[in-house]
VOGU-3710 file (C-alpha; in Angstrom, 3 decimals, decimal comma):
1> mtneqhapmi> 73,312/117,384/103,178  73,603/116,828/99,343  75,430/114,146/97,839  78,077/116,880/96,663  78,963/117,571/100,254  79,641/113,685/100,763  81,865/113,549/97,422  85,373/112,295/98,005  88,315/114,598/97,597  90,086/111,723/95,536
11> alrdlkkawr> 88,417/109,102/93,770  90,015/106,267/91,422  87,797/104,299/89,084  88,858/101,205/87,976  92,455/101,997/87,083  94,241/99,533/84,736  97,895/100,208/83,750  100,782/97,893/82,235  104,550/98,503/81,787  105,677/96,716/78,412
21> gkpalhglsl> 102,988/94,012/78,913  103,404/93,646/82,446  100,249/94,605/84,581  100,850/97,350/87,243  97,543/97,987/88,342  94,518/95,681/88,054  91,303/97,807/87,883  92,058/99,674/91,103  89,272/101,689/92,622  89,616/103,772/96,181
31> evqkgevfgl> 88,229/106,783/97,756  90,028/109,499/99,950  87,706/111,714/101,944  88,209/115,405/102,413  90,322/116,192/105,416  91,730/112,392/105,717  95,012/111,178/106,103  94,970/108,426/103,958  97,578/105,646/103,746  98,506/103,566/100,528
41> lghngagkst> 100,804/100,685/101,468  102,551/98,300/99,272  106,214/96,570/98,913  108,306/97,954/96,152  106,520/97,141/92,720  102,817/96,755/94,347  101,548/99,722/92,427  101,976/102,741/94,601  104,140/105,046/92,550  102,064/104,107/89,250
51> tlgillgqvf> 99,008/105,172/91,190  100,478/108,473/92,278  101,948/109,021/88,981  98,210/108,724/87,229  97,076/110,972/90,353  99,408/113,637/89,209  98,752/113,324/85,513  102,477/112,035/84,923  101,163/108,564/83,748  98,065/107,953/81,565
61> pdageafidg> 96,189/104,841/82,500  95,458/102,046/79,940  91,864/102,150/81,451  89,736/103,908/84,171  89,994/107,517/85,455  91,087/109,393/88,244  89,340/112,433/90,124  90,437/115,086/92,333  87,663/117,147/93,985  85,401/115,870/91,317
71> lsvqreraka> 87,437/116,827/88,297  88,959/114,234/85,986  92,984/114,189/86,091  92,879/112,870/82,494  90,442/115,363/80,998  91,023/118,316/83,020  94,504/118,128/84,254  95,247/121,741/85,058  91,926/122,360/87,093  92,214/118,907/88,957
81> lgktgaifea> 95,707/119,676/90,086  95,292/123,224/90,871  95,260/122,863/94,557  97,331/119,703/94,705  100,929/119,430/95,812  103,238/116,507/96,178  106,326/115,085/97,207  106,727/112,638/94,450  110,025/110,505/94,498  112,898/112,464/95,708
91> prfydylsgw> 112,457/116,407/95,783  114,700/117,786/93,470  116,167/121,191/93,752  118,881/123,503/92,473  121,840/123,029/94,986  123,713/126,178/94,220  120,643/128,490/95,115  118,985/128,999/98,399  115,857/127,300/99,597  113,924/130,532/99,366
101> rnleiytsys> 114,945/131,173/95,714  114,184/127,458/95,011  110,498/128,187/96,202  110,212/131,535/94,247  111,204/129,719/91,077  108,972/126,736/91,520  105,946/128,637/92,461  106,545/130,839/89,440  105,698/127,811/87,240  102,222/127,806/88,567
111> akvprakiee> 101,237/131,449/89,995  102,757/134,126/91,612  102,963/133,813/95,389  103,112/136,546/97,785  106,273/136,822/100,013  104,249/136,603/103,136  102,744/133,534/101,953  106,080/131,793/101,199  107,072/133,229/104,681  104,258/131,528/106,633
121> vveivgltqr> 104,801/127,982/104,778  108,583/128,110/105,615  107,734/128,708/109,270  105,221/126,054/109,434  107,954/123,531/107,851  110,526/124,776/110,465  113,031/126,042/107,868  113,195/129,938/108,860  116,644/129,904/110,336  118,129/128,137/107,038
131> ihdkvgvysq> 115,829/129,299/104,123  118,602/131,528/102,918  121,270/129,101/102,606  122,071/126,995/99,791  120,575/123,817/99,349  123,574/122,224/98,693  124,435/122,299/102,419  120,952/121,033/103,511  120,679/117,771/105,330  118,351/115,247/104,078
141> gmrqrlglaq> 115,787/116,152/106,568  115,836/120,016/105,421  115,448/118,926/101,882  112,389/116,962/102,679  111,058/119,743/104,590  111,661/122,072/101,528  109,834/119,629/99,535  106,947/119,758/101,775  106,911/123,531/101,758  107,009/123,317/97,907
151> allpenevil> 103,717/120,949/98,044  101,976/123,370/100,091  102,502/126,445/97,778  100,380/128,297/96,766  97,193/127,257/98,755  96,974/123,498/98,088  94,502/121,434/99,795  95,556/117,843/98,699  99,176/116,740/99,179  100,400/113,534/97,804
161> ldeptngldp> 103,446/112,220/99,806  105,413/109,369/98,111  107,836/107,944/100,785  108,423/111,228/102,469  110,633/109,721/105,281  113,146/108,004/103,013  116,559/108,726/104,081  115,617/110,111/107,436  117,113/109,256/110,795  114,595/108,238/113,812
171> egihemreli> 114,480/111,868/114,668  113,666/113,295/111,271  110,872/110,507/110,659  109,309/111,687/114,008  109,629/115,391/113,034  107,983/114,723/109,557  105,397/112,364/111,097  104,252/115,199/113,643  104,375/117,934/111,078  102,055/116,035/108,661
181> kklnrerglt> 99,840/115,642/111,577  99,776/119,285/112,379  99,173/120,203/108,906  96,076/117,802/108,836  94,979/119,164/112,140  95,470/122,741/111,587  94,704/123,266/108,060  92,346/120,303/107,281  94,629/119,143/104,465  93,703/115,809/102,553
191> vvfcshllve> 97,023/113,829/102,686  97,686/110,823/100,952  100,746/109,133/102,549  102,376/106,601/100,238  104,896/104,195/102,162  106,293/100,767/102,643  107,195/101,744/106,133  104,171/100,351/107,685  104,798/101,372/111,663  104,916/105,008/110,214
201> veqlcdhvvi> 101,246/104,663/108,281  100,024/102,879/111,518  100,802/105,955/113,477  99,522/108,554/110,690  96,620/106,908/109,132  93,105/105,695/110,154  92,161/104,687/106,528  94,516/102,403/104,768  94,655/100,662/101,476  96,880/97,797/100,879
211> lnqgrkifdg> 98,286/96,935/97,447  99,732/93,682/96,413  101,145/93,188/92,794  98,802/95,880/91,697  95,559/94,642/93,265  93,925/95,993/96,378  94,006/93,337/99,268  92,487/95,583/101,750  90,548/98,985/102,089  89,132/100,134/105,437
221> rwadlatdkr> 89,991/101,505/108,610  93,168/100,572/110,843  90,698/99,614/113,507  88,940/97,019/111,633  92,316/95,261/111,054  93,076/94,832/114,688  89,583/93,582/116,044  89,696/89,922/115,504  91,101/88,684/118,680  93,198/89,937/121,470
231> qvrlevddwp> 96,802/88,798/121,903  98,614/87,987/124,948  102,069/87,498/125,827  103,076/85,286/128,788  106,376/84,626/130,407  106,241/81,165/132,334  108,598/78,724/133,750  107,387/75,921/131,760  106,040/76,792/128,446  105,427/73,474/126,780
241> raavllgesa> 103,111/72,452/129,656  101,431/76,059/129,602  100,731/75,408/125,878  99,070/72,209/126,540  97,017/73,548/129,353  95,964/76,712/127,414  95,210/74,747/124,191  92,445/72,828/126,320  90,775/76,106/127,127  87,657/77,230/125,014
251> gvsvveagvi> 88,437/80,501/123,286  92,377/80,195/123,268  94,621/79,571/120,501  98,555/79,580/120,839  99,926/82,034/118,209  103,624/81,114/119,054  105,809/80,132/121,835  104,579/82,769/124,817  101,799/84,438/122,799  98,260/83,209/122,709
261> aldekcatad> 95,122/84,771/121,069  91,792/85,098/123,191  88,152/85,243/122,318  86,157/88,225/123,491  84,632/86,049/126,341  87,800/84,506/127,383  89,140/86,528/130,634  93,042/86,658/130,799  92,904/86,437/134,581  90,832/83,212/134,549
271> lvarlvhagv> 93,743/81,820/132,314  96,690/82,853/134,633  94,716/81,416/137,499  94,444/77,965/135,748  98,186/77,826/135,052  99,010/78,987/138,728  96,754/76,259/140,048  98,371/73,659/137,765  101,887/74,759/139,332  102,853/76,821/136,025
281> rvsavepqrr> 104,436/80,104/137,412  103,647/83,051/135,771  106,271/86,046/135,891  104,447/88,145/133,424  101,500/88,894/131,316  101,294/91,676/128,409  98,606/92,558/126,234  99,910/92,540/122,513  98,035/94,468/119,618  98,627/93,213/116,213
291> nleqiylamt> 100,822/96,017/114,207  100,214/96,836/110,460  103,353/94,841/109,548  102,010/91,604/111,028  98,762/92,212/109,179  100,392/93,033/105,947  103,021/90,251/105,782  100,157/87,793/106,659  97,946/89,138/103,763  100,671/89,406/101,159
301> hsggngdqs> 102,159/86,141/102,129  99,214/84,276/101,740  98,303/85,872/98,337  95,840/88,298/99,892  92,032/87,989/100,558  90,882/89,723/97,625  89,179/93,182/97,547  87,858/93,459/101,278  86,550/97,130/100,680
//
């Protein structure tokens, strides 16, 4: 394969940006591969929206450059964004017009889109039955779906989603998540999913970047964040005694009351047998997997480990 075939769909090179003298990005660099669902994580003020604003050409960086499919957003904005759609901040529509008419108006700004293409996208996002209703009567979930339909038109290959599940109930969040998975699976879309809802990103994205105060503190696969040690939750009748026994065992460390971390060579069954032999009754043993929220909080509360790309 040629180097061009390996080129990332999105590349950020040493982006720096300050607002009124306060740095928002400190030399951010990252890559998103074609067909990837990529998670950009961070608390409010971490630099997520500034990053997306630069990618969409709405914010000009103080230094560095952003590329989409090899084209510079700063130097060739129209070409770079030619096949890029976005839900950036809250989708805005004309409430007194139908969803269909809103899509017609927005697509007319870029290129004339055939009726059949709009119908296809409306069906994909599940709005066929309500697309001719006024947007003013839409629920928040329906508005988000209409925003996603707009982001997919005319034939975009990249979509940038800024907090797309904001304001949705649990059912709406699940539906939006499944819809994004379907679009990636069936259409090969490259998706950048920007959120502070860490559980959502964990379920959607394999590759994640974590930002903290404008700095990248992790860049890699989700699996790389969860392979250090196994954790096990134990229910016992005498935790203080169990903690002493477990602390004397090689390869075992106590994380918190009822939770231990084990090295690869340490067998859970052997530890349970030791506890039972010592007279500690064990009523439950449950493997635990550190979730992204725990990892994120550990990194950000410690100030981060620096760029781990």
